[in-house]
C-alpha positions, 0 to 999 in steps of 0.5 A: 931269835927266841922263836927260832930257838924254841922251834929248833928245840921243839923239833929236836926233842923228838921222842924224848920226854924231859924229866921234871929235874931237867925242865927245872934246870933248863928253866933256871938256866934260861932265866939266869943267862937272861935269854928269856924272862921267867914267864917266857922260860916257863912257857917254853919249858911247858911246851917242851914237856907237852911235846915230849909227852905227845911224842912219847904217846905217839911212839907207844901207839906206833910200837903197839900197832907194829907189834900187833902187825907182827903178831898177826903176820907170824900167826901168833895168838893174843893173850885174849885168844889164848884165854878163850881157847883155854876156857873152851878146852876146859868146857870140852873136858867137862863135857867129855868127863860127863859123857864118860861118866854116863857111859860107865 
């Protein structure tokens, strides 16, 4: 029964990450209701928190990849590419100014 509850809850947690307050509340409730021993409840809650963090990291990575795909698809430049272009423009402006100075 406890194993089924654990598996169901882990599956349902999805991308949600439990906060410290929520985990403490869940821990206390499980122990107070006698549904789990203190050690079982602590282990269960720790598994939930770990799973939530893993899901959060996976979602973050998926979002980054999708945003990069959209950026490339739309032909937009990245911040790094823009900075490199700005640097090249400054260098070229400097060269143009130096050439203009020589020609006068």
